[in-house]
N, C-alpha and C positions, 0 to 999 in steps of 0.2 A: 374525406374532405373533398376529394375531386367530385364525388356524387352530388354534392349541393349545387354544383354549377348545371348539371344535367336534368335535374329534377326541379320544376318550378315549386315554389313556395305553396303551401295550401292556400286556397281562397279563404278569405276572411268572411265573416259574417256581414251582412249588409248594414253599413252605419246609417242609411236613411231611417229616421223615424217617421216621415211622411213625405208625399209627393203630391204635387198638382198635375193632374193628368193633362196631356197637350191637346185635349178635344173636349168640347162642351157636352152637357148632358144630353142635349138634344140629338146628338149623333149616335146615341146607343138606344136603339128601338127595342120595344118590348121582345122578349123571348130572343136575345141576342147576347153575344159575348165578345170581349176584345181583350187582347194581351197587352200588357203595358210593363214599363221598366220600373221597379222599385229598388233603388240603390244598385246592387250587383245581381238582383234576382229579378225573375219574372213574376208578374202578378196577373191575375184575370178578373177583368170586371165583367159582371153580368147583370143584365136588366131581366128580372123574372118576367113570366107572362103576366103577373099582376102589376108589373111596373116598378117594383123595388129594385134599388142598385145594391149589389153585394160584391165584396171583393175578396180574393183569397190568394194565397201563393199559388203560382201556375205549375209548381214542381210536385209531380205526383209523389205520394207518401211511399210508393213501393220502391221504384228505382230512381226517381228524380226526373222522368221524361215530363216534357212539357205537356199540360193538359190542354183541352179546347171545350168549347161549349157547342153541344148538339141541340139545335133546336127542334129536330124531328123526335127527340125523346125528352127534351127539357132537363137534361143532365149535363153535368161536367164530365168529360170522357177523356181517358188516356189510351191513346192508339196503341202504345207499346205492347200491353198484355190485357187489353179490354177492361181496364178498371173503371168503374162508375162511382160518381159522387153526386149526391143530391144537392138541392139548391141552398142548404145549409153547410155543405162542405163535407157532409158525412159521407164516409166510405160505405157503399151499399150493395156493391157487386165486384167480383173479381179479386185479385190478389193485394190491393192496397190495405196495409195494416192499420192505417191511422186516418182520421179526417184531414182535410187540408186546413192549414192555418188560416184563419180568417182575419181580415183587416176591417178597420172602422171606415165608412164611407160618409163624407159630408159634402153636400151641394151647397156652394156659396155663390149665389148669382150664377154666372156663366161658368163657374169652375167646379171641377170635381177634385176634392183633396181625400187622399187615401193615406191613412196611418195605421201604425202599429196599436193594437189593443193594450189595455193597461196589465 
């Protein structure tokens, strides 16, 4: 019983179903990425070299490290163990066992709304 005061409770799953990002679409140039908050998790928004906006969880499927976008190789990359994901979130190199969870991106005027898929 005393242990429950020493160990924090497990973090719950994000309650957010969607978020409106705090920056407009024009701030994301082609072949760039940006980390954002999605409930209690991190997400990554990427504008592909072709100009398409895509969003994924930013937690690597290997050990949960936060990924980043590498414009020099046009991939999402995890620095912890050199994991690589393509622009569809598929794990293509290194130890990540699964793709990144993809989110739905909608641009509504000057807003970017990111939501969980069905």
